[in-house]
C-alpha positions as CSV (number, residue, x, y, z in Angstrom):
1,M,0.0,0.0,0.0
2,N,1.3,3.4,-0.9
3,D,2.3,5.5,2.1
4,S,0.3,8.5,0.9
5,V,-3.0,6.6,0.7
6,P,-3.9,6.8,4.4
7,Y,-3.2,10.6,4.4
8,L,-5.5,11.0,1.5
9,L,-8.2,8.9,3.2
10,F,-7.9,11.0,6.4
11,A,-7.9,14.2,4.3
12,D,-11.2,13.1,2.6
13,A,-12.6,12.1,6.0
14,V,-11.8,15.6,7.4
15,L,-13.3,17.2,4.3
16,L,-16.5,15.1,4.9
17,V,-16.6,16.3,8.5
18,H,-16.1,19.9,7.3
19,V,-19.0,19.6,4.8
20,S,-21.1,18.1,7.5
21,V,-20.5,21.0,9.8
22,A,-21.4,23.4,6.9
23,L,-24.6,21.5,6.3
24,F,-25.4,21.5,10.0
25,V,-25.1,25.2,10.2
26,I,-27.1,26.0,7.1
27,G,-29.6,23.2,7.5
28,G,-30.0,23.9,11.2
29,L,-31.4,27.3,10.5
30,V,-33.6,26.0,7.8
31,C,-34.9,23.3,10.2
32,I,-35.5,25.8,13.0
33,I,-37.6,28.0,10.7
34,I,-39.5,25.2,9.0
35,G,-39.7,23.1,12.1
36,N,-41.4,25.9,14.1
37,R,-44.0,26.3,11.3
38,L,-44.6,22.6,11.3
39,S,-44.5,22.2,15.1
40,W,-41.3,20.0,15.2
41,G,-40.4,20.1,18.9
42,W,-36.8,19.0,18.6
43,V,-35.8,22.2,16.7
44,N,-36.3,24.2,19.9
45,S,-34.4,21.9,22.2
46,L,-31.8,24.0,24.1
47,W,-28.8,21.7,23.4
48,F,-29.5,21.8,19.6
49,R,-29.9,25.6,19.6
50,I,-26.7,26.2,21.7
51,V,-24.6,23.9,19.5
52,H,-26.0,25.5,16.4
53,L,-25.4,29.1,17.6
54,A,-21.9,28.2,18.9
55,A,-21.0,26.7,15.5
56,I,-21.9,29.8,13.5
57,V,-20.4,32.2,16.0
58,V,-17.1,30.3,15.8
59,I,-17.2,30.5,12.0
60,A,-18.0,34.2,12.0
61,L,-15.3,35.0,14.5
62,Q,-12.7,33.1,12.4
63,A,-13.8,35.1,9.4
64,W,-13.6,38.4,11.3
65,L,-10.1,37.5,12.7
66,G,-8.8,36.3,9.3
67,A,-8.2,32.9,10.8
68,I,-8.2,29.7,8.6
69,C,-10.6,27.1,9.8
70,P,-8.8,24.3,11.8
71,L,-10.5,21.7,9.6
72,T,-9.1,23.4,6.5
73,R,-5.6,23.5,8.0
74,L,-5.8,19.8,9.0
75,E,-7.1,18.7,5.6
76,M,-4.3,20.7,3.8
77,W,-1.7,19.3,6.1
78,L,-2.9,15.7,5.4
79,R,-2.9,16.3,1.7
80,S,0.6,17.8,1.8
81,R,1.8,14.7,3.8
82,S,0.6,12.5,1.0
83,D,2.6,14.5,-1.6
84,A,-0.7,15.3,-3.3
85,F,-1.6,18.8,-4.5
86,V,-3.7,20.6,-2.0
87,Y,-7.3,19.9,-2.8
88,S,-6.7,17.1,-5.1
89,G,-7.7,13.6,-4.2
90,S,-10.6,11.2,-4.6
91,F,-13.7,11.6,-6.7
92,I,-15.8,12.2,-3.5
93,G,-13.3,14.6,-2.1
94,Y,-13.2,16.6,-5.4
95,W,-16.9,17.2,-5.4
96,L,-17.1,17.9,-1.7
97,Q,-14.4,20.6,-2.2
98,K,-16.4,22.1,-5.0
99,I,-19.4,22.4,-2.7
100,L,-17.4,23.8,0.2
101,Y,-14.7,26.1,-1.1
102,Y,-15.3,29.3,-3.2
103,D,-12.9,31.8,-4.5
104,A,-14.0,35.3,-3.3
105,P,-12.6,38.2,-1.5
106,D,-12.5,37.9,2.3
107,W,-15.1,40.7,2.8
108,V,-17.6,38.5,1.0
109,F,-17.2,35.7,3.5
110,I,-17.2,38.1,6.4
111,L,-20.4,39.6,5.2
112,I,-22.1,36.3,4.6
113,Y,-21.1,34.7,7.9
114,S,-22.0,37.9,9.8
115,L,-25.5,38.1,8.2
116,F,-26.0,34.3,8.8
117,T,-25.0,34.8,12.4
118,L,-27.5,37.6,12.8
119,A,-30.2,35.3,11.2
120,V,-29.4,32.6,13.8
121,V,-29.5,35.1,16.6
122,A,-32.8,36.4,15.3
123,S,-34.2,32.8,15.3
124,W,-33.6,32.8,19.1
125,W,-35.9,35.8,19.4
126,Y,-38.5,34.6,16.9
127,Y,-38.4,30.9,18.0
128,P,-37.0,30.7,21.5
129,P,-35.5,27.4,22.6
130,R,-37.2,25.3,25.2
131,T,-35.5,25.3,28.6
132,R,-37.0,22.0,29.9
């Protein structure tokens, strides 16, 4: 087995986790809004709402501070250890990267993350979490 294969597999696994976090943040807000309209009780559970809010706050803070996401750093390090070009890899990895990474100025991401954070905070006001 080629020594670089485990690094590529781990890099793809990190990328999958990264995409899952992005889907959780985006899908979480969608579920909160739709779920409240359809009376889904779980969307207002306190643990779900705290984890969701914490996730987007961390993302927005990273953007404001100009920090690179730790998952991105880990994935790039794993890919470099495999002697692969950064963001090259498996078929699944290729398409997950196309979904997750965009080429835009930093201010665009700061604006998007900030507005999304405000939307999540607003959801706490419009649809308060259950405390029991």
